[in-house]
C-alpha positions as CSV (number, residue, x, y, z in Angstrom):
1,M,-17.9,34.0,13.0
2,I,-14.3,35.1,12.6
3,A,-13.1,35.3,9.1
4,M,-10.3,32.9,8.4
5,G,-8.1,35.5,6.8
6,D,-8.3,37.7,10.0
7,T,-7.2,35.0,12.4
8,F,-3.8,33.9,11.3
9,D,-0.3,35.4,11.5
10,M,0.7,34.2,8.1
11,K,-1.0,33.7,4.8
12,L,-0.8,30.6,2.6
13,P,-3.2,31.5,-0.2
14,S,-2.3,28.8,-2.7
15,R,-3.4,25.2,-2.3
16,A,-0.4,24.1,-4.4
17,L,2.0,26.0,-2.0
18,R,0.3,24.4,1.1
19,R,0.6,20.9,-0.5
20,I,4.3,21.5,-1.3
21,I,4.9,22.5,2.4
22,V,3.1,19.3,3.6
23,L,5.1,17.1,1.3
24,G,8.3,19.0,2.2
25,Q,7.7,18.5,5.9
26,Y,7.5,14.7,5.8
27,G,9.8,14.3,2.8
28,S,12.7,16.3,4.4
29,F,12.4,14.2,7.6
30,V,12.6,10.9,5.7
31,A,15.4,12.2,3.4
32,G,17.3,13.4,6.5
33,T,16.9,10.1,8.2
34,L,18.0,8.2,5.1
35,A,21.0,10.5,4.7
36,W,21.9,9.9,8.3
37,W,21.6,6.1,8.1
38,A,23.4,5.9,4.7
39,T,26.5,7.8,5.9
40,G,26.8,6.6,9.5
41,G,26.4,10.0,11.2
42,P,27.9,13.5,11.1
43,G,31.5,13.9,10.0
44,Q,31.6,10.7,8.0
45,S,31.0,12.4,4.7
46,L,29.7,15.6,3.2
47,L,26.2,14.0,2.7
48,S,25.9,13.3,6.4
49,W,25.9,17.1,7.1
50,A,22.9,17.4,4.9
51,S,20.9,15.6,7.5
52,P,20.6,18.4,10.0
53,L,19.8,20.8,7.2
54,L,17.0,18.5,6.1
55,Y,15.7,18.3,9.7
56,A,15.7,22.1,9.8
57,G,13.6,22.2,6.7
58,C,11.2,19.8,8.3
59,A,11.0,22.1,11.3
60,L,10.4,25.1,9.1
61,C,7.6,23.4,7.1
62,A,6.0,22.0,10.3
63,S,6.0,25.3,12.1
64,T,4.6,27.1,9.1
65,L,1.6,24.7,8.9
66,V,1.0,24.5,12.7
67,A,1.1,28.3,12.9
68,R,-1.5,28.6,10.2
69,Y,-3.9,25.9,11.2
70,W,-3.6,25.5,15.0
71,F,-6.3,28.2,15.4
72,W,-9.0,25.8,14.4
73,S,-8.4,23.5,17.3
74,S,-7.6,26.1,19.9
75,V,-10.9,28.0,19.9
76,G,-14.4,27.0,20.8
77,E,-16.9,26.1,18.2
78,C,-18.6,29.5,18.5
79,A,-15.6,31.2,16.9
80,L,-15.8,28.9,13.8
81,D,-18.5,28.8,11.1
82,E,-20.2,25.5,10.2
83,R,-18.0,24.8,7.3
84,E,-14.8,25.2,9.4
85,I,-16.2,22.9,12.1
86,V,-17.0,20.2,9.6
87,V,-13.6,20.5,7.9
88,R,-11.8,20.5,11.3
89,N,-13.7,17.4,12.5
90,R,-13.1,15.6,9.2
91,A,-9.4,16.4,9.5
92,Y,-9.2,15.1,13.1
93,Q,-11.1,12.0,12.1
94,S,-8.8,11.4,9.2
95,A,-5.7,12.0,11.3
96,Y,-6.9,9.6,14.0
97,G,-7.5,6.9,11.3
98,I,-4.1,7.5,9.6
99,L,-2.2,7.5,12.9
100,S,-4.0,4.3,14.1
101,I,-3.1,2.5,10.8
102,Y,0.5,3.7,11.1
103,V,0.9,2.5,14.7
104,M,-0.8,-0.8,14.0
105,S,1.3,-1.3,10.8
106,V,4.5,-0.6,12.8
107,A,3.4,-3.1,15.5
108,V,2.5,-5.8,12.9
109,Y,5.7,-5.2,11.0
110,G,7.7,-5.6,14.2
111,M,6.1,-8.9,15.0
112,I,6.6,-10.3,11.4
113,A,10.2,-8.9,11.3
114,L,11.2,-10.7,14.4
115,D,10.2,-14.1,12.9
116,A,11.2,-13.4,9.3
117,G,14.6,-11.8,10.1
118,L,13.6,-8.5,8.4
119,W,15.1,-5.1,9.3
120,L,14.4,-3.7,12.8
121,P,16.0,-0.8,14.6
122,R,19.2,-2.2,16.0
123,N,20.6,0.7,17.9
124,F,19.5,3.8,19.9
125,A,19.7,6.2,16.9
126,Q,17.6,4.0,14.6
127,S,14.9,3.5,17.3
128,Q,14.8,7.2,18.0
129,M,14.1,8.0,14.4
130,V,11.0,5.8,14.4
131,V,9.8,7.4,17.7
132,W,10.5,11.0,16.4
133,F,8.7,10.4,13.2
134,T,5.7,9.0,15.1
135,L,5.7,12.1,17.4
136,L,6.1,14.5,14.4
137,T,3.2,12.8,12.6
138,A,1.0,12.9,15.7
139,M,1.7,16.6,16.3
140,T,1.3,17.8,12.7
141,L,-1.0,15.5,10.9
142,P,-4.3,17.4,11.6
143,S,-2.7,20.7,10.5
144,S,-1.3,18.9,7.4
145,I,-4.7,17.5,6.5
146,L,-6.4,20.9,6.9
147,A,-3.7,22.5,4.8
148,W,-4.0,19.8,2.1
149,L,-7.8,20.0,1.9
150,E,-8.5,23.7,2.3
151,P,-9.6,25.3,-1.0
152,D,-8.0,28.4,-2.3
153,E,-9.5,31.5,-0.7
154,P,-10.9,34.2,-2.9
155,G,-8.7,37.3,-2.6
156,G,-6.1,35.1,-1.0
157,D,-3.3,37.5,-1.9
158,K,-4.3,40.0,0.7
159,I,-2.2,40.0,3.9
160,P,-4.3,40.5,7.1
161,P,-3.3,43.6,9.1
162,I,-1.1,43.1,12.1
163,G,-3.0,42.9,15.4
164,T,-6.2,41.4,14.0
165,S,-5.6,38.0,15.5
166,D,-6.9,37.3,19.0
167,M,-4.2,37.2,21.6
168,R,-5.1,33.9,23.1
169,G,-4.9,32.1,19.8
170,R,-1.5,33.7,19.1
171,F,-0.2,32.6,22.5
172,F,-1.2,29.0,22.0
173,R,0.2,28.9,18.5
174,R,3.5,30.3,19.8
175,I,3.6,27.7,22.7
176,L,3.0,24.9,20.2
177,L,5.7,26.2,17.9
178,L,8.2,26.3,20.8
179,A,7.2,22.7,21.7
180,L,7.6,21.6,18.0
181,L,10.9,23.3,17.7
182,G,12.0,21.7,21.0
183,L,10.9,18.3,19.6
184,I,13.0,18.9,16.5
185,A,16.0,20.1,18.6
186,G,15.7,17.1,20.8
187,M,15.7,14.9,17.7
188,A,18.8,16.7,16.3
189,L,20.6,16.3,19.6
190,A,19.7,12.6,19.7
191,L,21.6,12.2,16.4
192,F,24.8,13.3,18.0
193,I,24.6,10.8,20.9
194,P,26.8,7.8,20.2
195,S,24.9,4.6,19.9
C-alpha cells in the first residue's frame, strides 16, 4: 500500500478547504458564463472583463483537484488499499450517475423548450458554454467527489518530501493538467469568436 500523503504533489489537508475548491471550480464557471451573457462579451463593460478572470479561477481550482486526486484512477488496484479502492469506485459510480442525470436533463429540457418556447442556446457562444460545462463536469467530477468525501487526514499539516511520488503518476497528472488547461484555453478563445 502507498500512503496517500506520500503520493501527491500538493496537500489539501482540510475537508473545508477541499469543499471550497470544489464549489469554487463550478461556481466560478457559472459566474463567468453569467457575466459573459449579461454583458454581451468583452469590451462592452467592466463586468465583462471579469469573465476571463472567473474562468482562470475555474481552471486553477480544477487543476488543483485533478492534481491531487488523479492518482487514484491512474494506478492499479495493488497500489491502493481497500478503503481507497472502495472510495474511488463509489466516486466513479456517483460521477457516472450525476453525469447521466445531467445529460438526460439537458436532453429533456431541450425537447420541452422547443415546444414551450423556453430559452435555448441561440448562437455559437451560448451553445459552446453548454458544451464546455459538460466537458468540464465530465473531466473533473470524479476528482471533485473524492475531494468532497475524503475525511481529514490525521497529521494533515505535514507536507510530503519532494521526490516521494512515483514518476509515472506525476507524468499522467501533468498530462491531464495540460489537457485541462487546454480545454479552458479553448473555451476562453471561443469567447472571443464572434457569433
